[in-house]
C-alpha positions as CSV (number, residue, x, y, z in Angstrom):
1,M,98.5,96.3,96.7
2,I,98.6,100.0,97.5
3,I,95.9,101.2,99.9
4,S,95.3,104.9,100.2
5,Y,93.8,106.3,103.3
6,V,93.5,109.7,105.1
7,I,93.7,110.1,108.9
8,K,92.5,113.1,110.9
9,V,93.0,113.5,114.6
10,V,89.7,113.9,116.5
11,G,90.5,114.6,120.1
12,D,92.2,111.4,121.3
13,K,90.9,109.3,118.4
14,I,91.6,109.0,114.7
15,E,89.1,109.5,111.9
16,L,90.1,107.1,109.2
17,T,88.8,107.7,105.7
18,R,89.3,105.2,102.9
19,T,87.6,103.7,99.9
20,S,85.5,100.6,100.3
21,D,87.0,97.6,98.5
22,F,83.5,96.3,97.8
23,T,81.6,99.4,96.6
24,G,84.2,102.0,95.8
25,K,82.4,104.4,98.1
26,I,84.5,106.7,100.3
27,N,83.8,106.0,104.0
28,S,85.0,107.3,107.3
29,M,85.0,105.9,110.8
30,V,86.3,107.4,114.1
31,L,88.5,104.8,115.8
32,N,90.3,104.6,119.2
33,V,93.7,103.9,117.6
34,T,97.0,105.7,117.1
35,E,98.7,106.8,113.9
36,K,101.5,104.4,114.7
37,Q,99.1,101.5,114.9
38,L,97.7,102.4,111.5
39,D,101.1,102.9,110.0
40,D,102.2,99.5,111.4
41,Y,99.2,97.8,109.9
42,F,99.4,99.4,106.5
43,N,103.1,98.7,106.4
44,D,102.5,94.9,107.1
45,K,104.2,95.0,110.5
46,G,101.8,92.5,112.1
47,Y,98.4,90.9,112.1
48,I,95.4,93.2,112.4
49,Q,94.2,91.4,115.6
50,T,97.6,91.9,117.2
51,I,98.0,95.6,116.2
52,F,94.4,96.5,117.2
53,P,93.5,94.1,120.1
54,D,90.8,96.5,121.5
55,L,88.8,97.0,118.3
56,N,85.7,94.9,117.5
57,A,85.3,92.9,114.2
58,D,83.4,95.8,112.5
59,E,86.2,98.3,113.2
60,R,88.9,95.9,112.1
61,E,86.9,95.1,108.9
62,F,86.7,98.8,108.2
63,I,90.5,99.3,108.6
64,K,91.1,96.3,106.4
65,T,88.6,96.9,103.6
66,G,87.0,100.3,104.1
67,C,83.6,98.6,104.4
68,T,81.2,99.9,107.0
69,P,78.8,97.6,109.0
70,D,75.8,99.0,107.0
71,E,77.6,98.3,103.7
72,W,78.4,94.8,104.9
73,K,74.8,94.1,105.7
74,N,73.6,95.5,102.3
75,I,76.1,93.3,100.4
76,F,76.2,90.1,102.4
77,G,72.9,90.2,104.3
């Protein structure tokens, strides 16, 4: 599967923009990650929990699926 995403450096953080796998909506989230971490994840170089050990479940879900916490609540309750 090809996942397209856009990154923008915001200070010492990264704004990740990607399309939600669930709704098709384009979402963005500012994350305390590096470009290398994102490249490693999207190039299947490890498990998401290993590559991003300091992120919470909502942040990891966003990287994985593009789904925001609000979207998740609306879809799954």
